[in-house]
Every structure is written in structure tokens, then in C-alpha cells.
KEMI-985805 format. One line per field, with one value per residue: residue in one letter; residue number from 1; x, y, z of N, C-alpha, C, CB in turn. Coordinates in nm, 3 decimals, padded with zeros to 5 digits. Each point is the difference from the previous one (the first is absolute). Glycine has a CB too. Example, Ala and Ser with C-alpha at 12.3 -4.5 7.8 and 13.67 -1.06 7.14 Angstrom:
type	(a	s)
seq	(1	2)
nxx	(01.319	00.154)
nyy	(-00.569	00.222)
nzz	(00.780	-00.197)
caxx	(-00.089	00.082)
cayy	(00.119	00.119)
cazz	(00.000	00.006)
cxx	(00.090	-00.077)
cyy	(00.120	00.109)
czz	(00.000	00.073)
cbxx	(-00.189	00.118)
cbyy	(-00.117	-00.063)
cbzz	(00.125	-00.215)
***
This chain:
type	(m	a	a	r	i	f	q	r	s	k	n	a	m	q	s	g	r	a	r	a	d	d	w	v	l	q	f	e	s	k	r	p	k	r	p	d	p	l	t	g	w	s	g	g	a	d	t	s	e	q	v	t	l	s	f	p	t	l	d	t	a	q	l	y	a	e	r	a	g	i	d	y	h	i	v	p	p	a	e	r	k	l	r	l	q	s	y	a	d	n	f	k)
seq	(1	2	3	4	5	6	7	8	9	10	11	12	13	14	15	16	17	18	19	20	21	22	23	24	25	26	27	28	29	30	31	32	33	34	35	36	37	38	39	40	41	42	43	44	45	46	47	48	49	50	51	52	53	54	55	56	57	58	59	60	61	62	63	64	65	66	67	68	69	70	71	72	73	74	75	76	77	78	79	80	81	82	83	84	85	86	87	88	89	90	91	92)
nxx	(00.386	00.335	-00.184	00.251	-00.254	00.152	-00.198	-00.096	00.257	-00.123	-00.078	00.368	-00.246	-00.122	00.142	-00.198	00.118	-00.258	00.054	00.187	-00.336	-00.040	00.114	00.064	-00.104	00.298	-00.076	00.316	00.011	-00.124	00.266	00.262	-00.079	00.070	00.147	-00.326	00.208	-00.135	00.124	00.262	-00.306	00.077	-00.289	-00.068	-00.255	-00.003	-00.292	00.057	00.184	-00.318	-00.128	00.075	-00.200	-00.028	-00.005	-00.116	00.221	00.221	-00.281	-00.108	00.277	-00.067	-00.305	00.059	00.213	-00.213	-00.240	00.153	00.124	00.231	00.252	-00.023	00.337	-00.102	00.199	00.051	-00.134	00.349	-00.063	-00.143	00.331	-00.187	00.284	-00.134	00.225	-00.096	-00.029	00.262	00.057	00.076	00.281	00.171)
nyy	(01.484	-00.117	-00.250	-00.165	-00.035	-00.294	-00.173	-00.137	-00.103	-00.272	-00.003	-00.019	-00.196	-00.085	-00.121	00.226	00.208	00.017	00.271	00.023	00.227	00.227	00.245	-00.042	00.295	-00.015	00.347	00.077	-00.037	00.291	-00.108	-00.124	-00.291	00.127	-00.289	-00.008	00.163	-00.332	-00.069	00.172	00.079	00.259	00.158	00.269	00.075	-00.145	-00.195	00.119	-00.298	-00.209	00.136	-00.291	00.140	-00.368	00.226	-00.319	00.185	00.187	00.122	-00.008	00.095	00.276	00.000	00.017	00.232	00.181	-00.017	00.115	00.255	-00.287	00.174	-00.279	-00.005	-00.241	-00.186	00.002	-00.281	-00.088	-00.061	-00.284	-00.087	-00.231	-00.138	-00.164	-00.163	-00.270	-00.064	00.024	00.305	-00.194	-00.094	00.260)
nzz	(00.028	-00.149	-00.070	-00.072	-00.251	00.144	-00.190	00.304	-00.055	-00.074	00.321	-00.021	00.102	-00.251	-00.253	00.046	-00.230	00.274	-00.054	-00.250	-00.198	00.281	-00.141	00.349	-00.033	00.218	00.114	-00.066	00.314	-00.051	00.166	-00.184	00.106	00.328	00.037	00.136	00.244	-00.011	-00.231	-00.121	-00.215	-00.213	00.104	-00.181	00.134	-00.341	00.069	-00.281	00.027	00.041	-00.373	-00.167	-00.206	-00.062	-00.299	-00.135	-00.137	00.134	-00.017	00.231	00.113	-00.213	00.084	00.261	-00.061	-00.150	00.193	00.234	-00.101	-00.021	-00.107	-00.149	-00.075	-00.184	00.206	-00.375	00.154	00.116	-00.377	00.181	00.053	-00.190	00.171	-00.294	00.217	-00.127	00.282	-00.182	00.169	00.307	-00.182	-00.220)
caxx	(-00.010	00.056	-00.041	00.090	-00.092	00.109	-00.068	00.066	00.085	-00.060	00.018	00.119	-00.039	-00.096	00.021	-00.153	00.017	-00.117	00.032	00.154	-00.011	-00.071	00.115	-00.026	00.006	00.017	00.026	00.122	00.018	00.018	00.136	00.066	-00.019	00.093	00.013	-00.061	00.092	-00.004	00.012	00.106	-00.060	-00.006	-00.158	-00.040	-00.136	-00.078	-00.065	-00.043	00.093	-00.045	-00.113	00.038	-00.123	00.039	-00.069	00.014	00.100	00.092	-00.086	-00.088	00.078	00.033	-00.126	-00.029	00.109	-00.027	-00.132	00.036	00.110	00.117	00.109	00.047	00.090	-00.024	00.136	-00.024	-00.018	00.142	-00.042	-00.016	00.121	-00.036	00.128	-00.048	00.121	-00.031	00.057	00.128	00.100	00.047	00.092	00.098)
cayy	(-00.139	-00.055	-00.150	-00.078	-00.115	-00.117	-00.127	-00.101	-00.099	-00.125	-00.051	-00.100	-00.103	-00.096	00.023	00.083	00.148	00.080	00.128	00.061	00.095	00.118	00.133	00.051	00.141	-00.014	00.119	00.015	00.089	00.127	00.026	-00.093	-00.100	00.026	-00.132	00.003	-00.016	-00.137	-00.125	00.015	-00.022	00.110	00.006	00.133	00.038	00.029	-00.128	-00.005	-00.068	-00.151	-00.022	-00.053	00.016	-00.116	00.045	-00.075	00.013	00.130	00.086	00.049	00.042	00.167	00.059	00.033	00.104	00.125	00.036	00.032	00.104	-00.053	-00.004	-00.157	-00.050	-00.130	-00.096	-00.104	-00.130	-00.065	-00.082	-00.153	-00.069	-00.138	-00.097	-00.152	-00.095	-00.136	-00.057	-00.053	00.127	00.020	-00.076	00.063)
cazz	(00.023	-00.120	00.001	-00.116	-00.066	-00.064	-00.033	00.098	-00.054	00.025	00.139	-00.006	00.059	-00.072	-00.149	-00.050	-00.023	00.019	00.034	-00.030	-00.084	00.056	00.020	00.141	00.021	00.143	00.051	00.043	00.142	-00.020	00.115	00.035	00.094	00.117	00.071	00.117	00.110	00.067	-00.058	-00.093	-00.114	-00.054	-00.002	00.014	00.038	-00.121	-00.031	-00.149	-00.074	00.031	-00.089	-00.123	-00.094	-00.125	-00.109	-00.089	-00.088	00.016	-00.015	00.097	00.129	-00.026	00.010	00.164	00.052	-00.058	00.041	00.128	00.011	00.061	-00.089	00.011	-00.073	-00.034	00.007	-00.103	00.038	-00.042	-00.105	00.025	-00.056	-00.019	-00.025	-00.021	00.006	00.037	00.134	-00.042	00.003	00.151	00.041	-00.087)
cxx	(00.059	-00.037	00.074	-00.099	00.096	-00.095	00.033	00.066	-00.055	00.039	00.117	-00.038	-00.080	00.028	-00.106	00.046	-00.128	00.049	00.114	-00.059	-00.081	00.103	-00.035	00.032	00.032	00.067	00.142	-00.006	00.049	00.132	00.071	-00.013	00.121	-00.010	-00.082	00.089	-00.027	00.034	00.103	-00.075	-00.034	-00.173	-00.032	-00.157	-00.057	-00.068	-00.051	00.082	-00.055	-00.134	00.057	-00.113	00.051	-00.097	00.036	00.101	00.060	-00.078	-00.089	00.069	00.034	-00.107	-00.036	00.106	-00.036	-00.124	00.002	00.098	00.127	00.119	00.049	00.117	-00.006	00.149	-00.021	00.040	00.158	-00.063	00.047	00.111	-00.032	00.143	-00.047	00.135	-00.054	00.064	00.129	00.114	00.061	00.134	00.118	00.146)
cyy	(-00.063	-00.156	-00.077	-00.111	-00.125	-00.139	-00.113	-00.113	-00.131	-00.051	-00.107	-00.106	-00.102	00.025	00.088	00.135	00.086	00.123	00.081	00.073	00.155	00.102	00.063	00.138	00.025	00.148	00.005	00.064	00.131	00.047	-00.129	-00.122	00.029	-00.138	00.039	-00.021	-00.144	-00.098	00.006	-00.012	00.133	00.032	00.164	00.023	00.005	-00.130	-00.029	-00.087	-00.166	00.004	-00.044	-00.010	-00.121	00.055	-00.132	00.019	00.161	00.126	00.069	00.040	00.149	00.074	00.036	00.100	00.116	00.063	00.073	00.112	-00.049	-00.008	-00.143	-00.008	-00.153	-00.077	-00.094	-00.146	-00.084	-00.137	-00.166	-00.072	-00.146	-00.069	-00.144	-00.073	-00.139	-00.054	-00.054	00.135	00.021	-00.058	00.019	00.039)
czz	(-00.136	00.018	-00.105	-00.061	-00.047	-00.007	00.116	-00.052	00.032	00.139	-00.017	00.078	-00.050	-00.139	-00.074	-00.008	00.023	00.047	-00.064	-00.154	00.045	00.009	00.139	00.005	00.145	00.054	00.029	00.137	-00.035	00.104	-00.011	00.135	00.124	00.061	00.124	00.137	00.083	-00.074	-00.109	-00.157	-00.052	-00.029	-00.015	00.011	-00.127	-00.057	-00.122	-00.105	00.024	-00.092	-00.128	-00.065	-00.119	-00.104	-00.100	-00.119	00.040	-00.006	00.088	00.108	-00.050	00.001	00.134	00.048	-00.062	00.033	00.143	00.038	00.072	-00.090	00.008	-00.116	-00.015	-00.005	-00.123	00.063	-00.047	-00.115	00.074	-00.074	-00.011	-00.046	-00.030	00.002	00.028	00.137	-00.020	00.023	00.163	00.012	-00.120	00.064)
cbxx	(-00.215	00.205	-00.230	00.252	-00.183	00.255	00.017	-00.159	00.193	00.001	-00.262	00.174	00.036	-00.186	00.110	-00.193	00.177	-00.149	-00.095	00.220	00.017	-00.171	00.019	00.047	-00.161	00.033	-00.223	00.083	00.061	-00.275	-00.116	00.105	-00.109	-00.034	00.245	-00.189	00.010	-00.151	-00.234	00.195	-00.076	00.271	-00.042	00.212	00.040	00.162	-00.043	-00.079	00.219	00.100	-00.145	00.184	-00.071	00.062	00.017	-00.209	-00.122	00.189	00.039	-00.163	00.117	00.171	-00.060	-00.092	00.190	00.131	-00.092	-00.055	-00.181	-00.147	00.059	-00.260	00.122	-00.231	00.035	00.050	-00.307	00.169	00.042	-00.257	00.161	-00.270	00.147	-00.225	00.163	-00.020	-00.214	-00.130	-00.157	-00.231	-00.177	-00.213)
cbyy	(00.019	00.190	00.058	00.028	00.189	00.109	00.062	00.058	00.144	-00.047	00.039	00.160	00.138	-00.004	-00.223	-00.141	-00.062	-00.182	-00.086	-00.227	-00.226	-00.126	00.076	-00.212	00.041	-00.287	00.023	00.010	-00.196	00.027	00.158	00.189	-00.181	00.267	-00.092	-00.076	00.273	00.062	-00.054	-00.110	-00.222	-00.039	-00.236	00.050	00.126	00.194	00.009	00.230	00.206	-00.045	00.170	-00.110	00.307	-00.245	00.292	-00.029	-00.186	-00.115	-00.110	-00.129	-00.253	-00.035	-00.118	-00.245	-00.149	-00.073	-00.202	-00.220	00.171	-00.122	00.248	-00.117	00.198	00.076	-00.007	00.182	00.025	00.064	00.219	00.015	00.168	00.054	00.138	00.041	00.181	-00.032	-00.057	-00.194	00.135	-00.014	-00.164	00.086)
cbzz	(00.173	-00.033	00.080	00.130	-00.096	00.126	-00.266	00.141	00.017	-00.247	00.082	-00.028	00.134	00.171	00.003	00.126	-00.168	00.045	00.188	00.134	-00.153	00.130	-00.272	00.103	-00.186	-00.021	00.081	-00.234	00.147	-00.078	00.195	-00.133	-00.204	00.045	-00.090	-00.151	00.014	00.122	00.059	00.191	00.067	-00.094	00.172	-00.125	00.209	-00.050	00.198	00.053	00.033	00.279	00.110	00.068	00.049	00.143	00.049	00.087	-00.200	-00.109	-00.153	-00.070	00.089	-00.134	-00.188	00.057	00.030	-00.164	-00.141	00.009	00.002	00.142	00.027	00.080	00.062	-00.134	00.281	-00.201	-00.035	00.290	-00.237	00.024	00.102	-00.071	00.166	-00.155	00.088	-00.252	00.080	-00.195	-00.217	00.098	00.147	-00.118)
***
């Protein structure tokens, strides 16, 4: 069983940062997805990729994966880019 550990990104539809500091362990699919002949949507029979576990820190997520015998890789969080500008800069 393989999993990836990553940090949630900020919701683009809201300005708040709720749950953005949580770390998530998400299982990866064992089989490739294939298109459904009726609808054309891609999917598969592997339900383990629907499991998502949240942890407050990276260390707790790693400890859980090691204790459960799960192979994992860590996806580093993207750097936050803070762009400060004034309202007058929109008209330059």
C-alpha cells in the first residue's frame, strides 16, 4: 500500500486559512483508471484512494504511516507568495 502525505492548500473561494495547516495522508490507486463505457467518466474499483486521513503535524502523519506499515512519500508544501501592492498600482 502506498500513500502520499501533503499539506492542504488554502481554499481559493474563501479568504480564510481554516484547515490549511493540516497534513493529509491519502492512499494512491493500485490500478490505473479506465473510462466507463456508458458515461465516459474515468474510474476504477479501487476504493482505498477514497480514504483521507488528517493529522495536525507532519510528524504524526509519518508516525502513523510507519506504525501501520504504509509506504509513503512526502509532497512538500508550496511556498506562499505574498504580493503587496497598493490600489494605485492597478493603474500604472
